[in-house]
N, C-alpha and C positions, 0 to 999 in steps of 0.2 A: 212872703218876706220880700222886702224891697231891695233892689240892687244897690249896694253901697257905692258912693262916688269913688272914682279912681284916686289912688294916692299919688303923692309926689314928694319930692324932697322938702318942699315948702309946707305941705300938709300931710305928714305921715300919720299912720295909725298908731295908737298906743298898744303896748303889749297885751293888755287885757282884751282889747278889741279883737286882735288876731287870735288869741287863745279862745275867746268865746266863739268866734266863727269856726275855728277848727273843731271845737267841741260839738258845735251844731251839726257840722258835716258828718262827723263820726257817729253821732247819735242816729243819723238817718240810715246807717248801714243795717241796723236790725240785728237780731240774734243769729248766730251761726254755730254749726258743729265743726269742731277742729280736732284733728288727731295729731299726736306727737309723743315725745318721750320726755318724762319729767326729769329735769336736771337739778332742781332745787325744790325742797318742800320745807317751809318754815311756818310752824303753827305753835306760837308761844302760848303757854298757859296764861289765862287771864285776859286774853285778847279775843275779840270777836271776829277778827279777819285773819285769814291765813294767806301767805304769799307764796306763790309757786312760779316756776319758770318752765315753760313748755318749749321744747326744741324740736326742730325738724330733723329727723335722722339722716335725710339725704342731702341736707344743705346746712351751712353754718348760719342758720336763722333761728331766732327764738323770740318769744313774746311773754310778757309778764301776765300772771293770772292772779286774781283775787277771789277768794271763796270764803264762805263761812267756816270758822274753825271747827264747829261741830260736825259739818259735813266731811271735812278732811279727816278728822279723828275717827269718825264712825264708818269710814269706807271699808268694805270687805272685798278682797283682801286689803290690808293696810297699804296706803300709798307710800311708795319709797322712790328714791332716786333711781332712775333707769327704767322705771315701769312705763309700759306703753298704755296710753289712756286716750279716750275720746271725751271731750268736754263740750258742754253747751253753755254759751254765754253771749253777752252783748259787749261790743267794743265800747270802751269808756275812756274819755280824755280827762285826766286829773288837772283841773283848771289851775290850781295853785303852783304845781311843779312842772307842768307842761309835759307830763308823761302819759303814754298810752298803755292801757291794760285791758284785760278781758275779764268782766265780772261774770264769774261762773256760778251757775245754779244747779249743774248736774255734772258728775264725773263718773265715767264708766270704764273700768279696767278692760283692756283688750284681752279676750280669752285665748287659750292655747289654740283652739280650733281656728279661730279667726286669724291668729298669727301664722299658723301653718298654711292657711288658704292664701294669705298675702305673700308668704314666701314662695308658694307655688306659682302665683301670678308673676312675681319677679323672676322666678326661675325660667318661666316660659319667655319672658321679655328678653332676658340676657341670652338665652339659647338662640332666640331668633336673630339677635344681633351678632351671633357667631363667637361670643366670649367663651363658650364651652367647646369650641371646635378643637379636636386633637391636633389638627395641622398647625395651629398657632402656638402650641405648647413647645417649650424648649427643654432639652435634656440637661440636667445639672451636670457640672464637670465631674469627672471620675475621681479626682483628688483635689478638692478645693484648698487653696492656701488659707483663706479666711472665710468664716461662716458668720453671716449676720443673723442674730437671734432676737426676735421680738416676743416678749412674754412678760408676765407680771413678776414683780420683785420677790425673790426668795420663794418662788413657787416650786411645786414638785415637778412641773413640766420643765422648768429651767434646769433643775438638778438632774433629771433623767437625760435630757439632751446632752448636757455638757459631760456628765459622768460616762455615759455609754460611748459617746463619740471619742473622748480622750482615751478611754480604755481600748477602743478599737484601733485608733490611730493617734498616738501621743503627740505628734507634731501639729495637729490641727489647732488653729487659733479661732477664738470667738470674739465678735464685737456685739455685745448685748445691749439692747435698748429695752429698759423696763417700763412698761405702760400698763394702765388698767386693761383688763380683758373682759370686763363687764361693766355695765353702768352707762351713764350718759356721756362720760368723757372718754370712753374706750375708743370709739371710732375715730374722732379727730386726732387723738394722741397716737393711735396705731398708724394712721395715715402719715402723720409727721415723721414717725420713726421709719416708716417704709420709704418715704422720699429721701430721708437722710442716708439710709443704707444703700439705696439705689444709686445715689450720687457718689458714694465712696468707691474709688477705683480698686481698692484692695478686696472688697467683698465680692465673692464669686457666686454665692447662693444665699438666699434669705429664707429663714424658717419662721413661720408663725406657729407658736406652740401655746396650747392651753389644755388643762385637764378637763375631765368630764363635767357635766352639769345639765341643768334642765334646759328646756327650749328657750325660756326667758334669759337664762345665763349665757347661752350661746348666740343670742339674737344679734349682737354686734357683728358676728362673722357671717351673717346673712344680710348685712346692710348693703344697699346698692352702691353707696359711695365707696365703701371699702372694696367691694368686688371690682368696681371700675378702676380703683387705684392699683389693685393687684394686677389687673390686666394691662395697665399702662406701664408696669415696671419693665425695664430692660434686663434686669438681673433675674435669673430663674428663681421662682418662689415655691417653697415647699409648705404645704398646709398640714399641720399636725394638731387638729382641733378635736378635743374630746376623745371618745373611745370609738371602737369599730362601728357601732350602730349610728353614731352621730355623723350627719352629713350636712353641715351648713353650706351655703351657696359658695363660699370662698373655696371649698374643696374642689368644686367643678371649674373654677376660674384659674386656680393655681396650676403651675406647670407640673407639679407632682403632688399626689395626695398620699399622706402617711396615715395609717390607722391610729397610731398613738405617737406621742413625743418620742418614746423609745424607738419605735419603728422609724421615725424620721432620722434619728441619730444613726441607725443602721443603714439608711439609704443614702445619706449624704457623704459618708466616708467608708472606705473598705476596711476590712479586718486585717490588721497587720499579720497576725499568725496565719490566716488563710492565704494572704498574698505571698507571704514567705514560702509557705508550702507549695503554692501554685508555681512560684518561680523555681523552686527546687525541682518540681516535677517537669517543668518546661526545660530546665537545664539538663535533666537526665534524658529527656526525649531528644533534645538536640545532640547530646553526647552519643546516644545510640544511633541517631540518624547519621551523624558525621562518621562514626566508625563504620556503619554499614556502607556508606558511600565510599569511604576509603577502601574497604574490602572489595567492593564491586570494581572499583577502578584498578586495584592491584590484580584482581582476577582477570580483568580485561587485558592489562599489560602482559600478564603471564601467557594468556592465550595468544596474544600477538607475537610474543617472543617464541612460542612453540610453532608458529607457522613456518613452513619450509623456507619461504623467502627470507625470513629473518634468522632462522636457525642456521642456514647455509647460504649466505648471500651470493657466493661465487658459483654455487651449484647450477643455477639456470644459465650463467655465462659459459660454464664448462660444457654443459649439455649442448648449448648452441654452437660452441666452438667445435665439438665433436661432429655435430650435424654438418657444419660447414666443411670440415675436413673430409667427411664421407662424401659429401656432394662434389668436392673438388676431385677426390679419387675417382669417383664414377665418371665425372666429366673427362678426366685424363684417360681413363680406360676407353670411353666412347671415342675420344679423339684419336687415341692410338689405333683402335680397331678400324676406324675410318681411314686413317692414313695407310695402314697395312693393306686394307682392301683396295684403296686407290692405287697403291704401289703395284699390287698384283695385277690390277687392271692395266696399268701402264706396261708391265712386262709382257702380258698377253698381247697387247696391241703391238708392242715392239716386235715380238716374235712373229705375229701375223704379217706385219709390214716387211720384216726381214725375209720371211718365206716367200712373199709375193714380189719382192723387189728384184732387179736385174743382178744384183751382186750375188745372190744365192745361186742363180743360174750359172753365172760365170764361175762361181766357186766350184761348181760341179764339173767344169771343164768344157762346157759348150755354151754356144750362144746362137741366137737366131737374129740374123741381121736382115732387115728389109730395106729395100731401096725405094726411097721415095714413098709415093702413095700407091704405086702399082701393085695390084693384087698378085699378078702372075710374075713378079720380078724374081730373078733367080735368088735362091737362099744359099748362104754360105754355111756349111756345117763343118765343124772341126772335131775330128775324132781324137784329137790330142788333148789330153787332160792337162790343163795349165796348173801350174803351181802358184802358190800365193806369192804375189810380188812379180809374176811374169808379165811381160808386155804382149799385147795383141796387136800385130800389124795387119792391116787390111790393105789389099792392093786390087785395083780394078784394071783388068787388061783383057782386051778382045771380047768385051761385053760380059766378062765373068769376074767374080769377086774371089780373091784368094786371101785367106787368113793364115798367118804364120804366128805361132806362139813360140817365144824364145825367152830364155832367162834374161834378166836385166844385166847388162854389162856396162862398163865405163863408157863404151862407145854410144850407148843409147842416150847418154846425156847430151851427145852432140845433136 
């Protein structure tokens, strides 16, 4: 193929040339195997070509398919919207309308075993990324004011959640988003409802609810895009998909897994009767505890009042006063005894001094008079016994001392 000359505003290509060149490039791609989910199957009677739309479950991307009507009608199991298939075909560019499609010559339904294997591979991938980590899960509020509910319209799951929750807690409010829960449109509509409820400031917990079903029916809840959307929610999400044995991947990503929609209703709101009984029990326990505390305090106060220091506050003071008085009496006795002993000592000393003094000798009527310091000086002795108040006259004459005792007279004053 020769390289076409470059185009310009003065020499543009016509539409047919561009379409032809695009068709030529697409034809060079060759045949490919493609996996996806059927979102539309149109096989009108009397026509030789059936038109299908194949969508990527993990992204909002789809491609048109064309296939022989006999092949579509003869497929086992019958092809239906939402089915997972693997097709073999060649890309084709429709020259007249400028549309791209895939001319299919083989369609293979994806079996349950293969679906489960792919789910397990996706499970391992999400677990490796930490989307199943219990540490990132948030606990739903104890008593939410408003509950967001995503489920199909007029389904048994919606009836179970609303009925059980309102019977347990009549004040609970629901904001319900009805979406398909199976089929090709389930994942995108559930994601839109999830984002809307997550942005709502009144919604405190979101419940994904669906009844039981086959693996194919529950396949949207193992979709990678939905799992990542649940993990990105800021509002706690409760997964209530199918029955107890059903475990789609969203159960592992959600903050809380409920076995059934009824179990989800029991988990998101408490039972009013049980809470009332629990409050009554707590009130009784508080009443008993308060009374026991008051009784203990009263017993303690009574014990304090019975103590001697509080029963007779002046008793210790009186006892101390008596002790002080006794000590004072003893001190007085000791002091008196000491003074008496010292007085006796003074009397004894006075008596001794009196006995040894000259006055006692004179009182006995005699005296010994020595002259100067001479040892052999003459001694005057008086045999006359003087009376009290008599005068002693001493006269020295002719080397002798003469002592005369006579009563005191008026002349002695001269």
